[in-house]
C-alpha positions as CSV (number, residue, x, y, z in Angstrom):
1,X,-71.8,-23.3,-17.7
2,X,-71.6,-20.9,-20.7
3,X,-74.4,-18.5,-19.7
4,X,-73.9,-16.2,-22.7
5,X,-74.5,-19.2,-25.0
6,X,-77.6,-20.1,-23.1
7,X,-78.9,-16.6,-23.1
8,X,-78.4,-16.4,-26.9
9,X,-80.1,-19.8,-27.4
10,X,-83.1,-18.6,-25.4
11,X,-83.3,-15.3,-27.3
12,X,-83.0,-17.1,-30.6
13,X,-85.7,-19.6,-29.6
14,X,-88.1,-16.8,-28.7
15,X,-87.3,-14.7,-31.8
16,X,-87.8,-17.6,-34.2
17,X,-91.3,-18.1,-32.8
18,X,-92.2,-14.4,-32.3
19,X,-93.0,-15.0,-28.7
20,X,-91.5,-11.9,-27.2
21,X,-94.9,-10.3,-27.6
22,X,-96.3,-12.7,-25.0
23,X,-93.4,-12.6,-22.6
24,X,-94.4,-9.7,-20.3
25,X,-93.1,-9.9,-16.8
26,X,-96.6,-10.7,-15.6
27,X,-97.0,-13.7,-18.0
28,X,-93.4,-14.9,-17.4
29,X,-94.0,-14.8,-13.6
30,X,-97.2,-16.9,-14.1
31,X,-95.4,-19.4,-16.4
32,X,-92.6,-19.7,-13.9
33,X,-95.1,-20.4,-11.1
34,X,-96.7,-23.1,-13.3
35,X,-93.4,-24.8,-14.0
36,X,-92.5,-24.7,-10.3
37,X,-95.8,-26.3,-9.5
38,X,-95.1,-29.0,-12.1
39,X,-91.8,-29.7,-10.2
40,X,-93.8,-30.1,-7.0
41,X,-96.3,-32.3,-8.7
42,X,-93.6,-34.9,-9.5
43,X,-93.3,-35.6,-5.8
44,X,-96.9,-35.2,-4.8
45,X,-98.2,-38.2,-2.8
46,X,-94.9,-40.1,-3.1
47,X,-93.0,-41.5,-0.1
48,X,-89.3,-42.1,0.1
49,X,-89.7,-45.7,-1.2
50,X,-91.7,-44.6,-4.2
51,X,-89.0,-42.0,-5.0
52,X,-86.2,-44.6,-4.6
53,X,-88.1,-47.2,-6.7
54,X,-88.6,-44.7,-9.6
55,X,-85.3,-42.8,-9.4
56,X,-84.6,-42.8,-13.1
57,X,-88.0,-41.7,-14.2
58,X,-88.2,-39.0,-11.5
59,X,-84.7,-37.8,-12.3
60,X,-85.6,-37.2,-15.9
61,X,-88.9,-35.5,-14.9
62,X,-87.1,-33.2,-12.4
63,X,-84.4,-32.4,-14.9
64,X,-87.1,-31.3,-17.5
65,X,-88.9,-29.1,-15.0
66,X,-85.8,-27.5,-13.6
67,X,-84.8,-26.5,-17.1
68,X,-88.3,-25.0,-17.7
69,X,-87.9,-23.1,-14.5
70,X,-84.5,-21.9,-15.5
71,X,-85.7,-20.9,-19.0
72,X,-88.5,-18.7,-17.5
73,X,-86.1,-17.2,-14.9
74,X,-83.7,-16.3,-17.7
75,X,-86.5,-14.8,-19.8
76,X,-87.6,-12.7,-16.8
77,X,-84.1,-11.4,-16.4
78,X,-83.9,-10.6,-20.1
79,X,-87.2,-8.7,-20.0
80,X,-86.4,-6.9,-16.7
81,X,-82.7,-6.1,-17.7
82,X,-81.3,-8.1,-14.7
83,X,-77.8,-9.4,-14.8
84,X,-78.5,-12.8,-13.3
85,X,-74.9,-13.5,-12.2
86,X,-74.6,-10.1,-10.4
87,X,-78.1,-10.5,-8.9
88,X,-77.1,-14.0,-7.6
89,X,-74.1,-12.7,-5.8
90,X,-76.0,-9.7,-4.4
91,X,-78.7,-12.0,-3.0
92,X,-76.2,-14.5,-1.6
93,X,-74.5,-11.7,0.3
94,X,-77.9,-10.8,1.8
95,X,-78.5,-14.4,2.6
96,X,-75.1,-14.7,4.4
97,X,-75.9,-11.6,6.5
98,X,-79.4,-12.8,7.3
99,X,-78.4,-16.4,8.1
100,X,-74.8,-16.3,9.5
101,X,-73.3,-19.8,9.5
102,X,-72.3,-19.6,13.1
103,X,-76.0,-19.1,14.2
104,X,-77.7,-21.3,11.6
105,X,-75.4,-24.3,10.9
106,X,-77.4,-27.5,11.1
107,X,-80.7,-25.7,11.8
108,X,-83.7,-25.8,9.6
109,X,-85.8,-23.2,11.5
110,X,-85.3,-19.7,12.7
């Protein structure tokens, strides 16, 4: 993944539409929540058979929503001056300390 290229594409997209004025952290967090809810909505009321029977349609819908979520997460990082790569590795270090593999391997609950 070329994150710098993606970052520039998003900035260009926003600048061409003069949308920066609307992209406050508050508004971006709400938009991110809406997109995450749209991802959940894809699976609402479906059982495993429904998902298997509609795999291609669901795959495309999930792909679209994941990209929308990614877009707003990147915009939030741009607005809050967060280096996403650095933040990712910092958070993963915390996760590894909080959930050591030797204690949590194969477990879905605390």
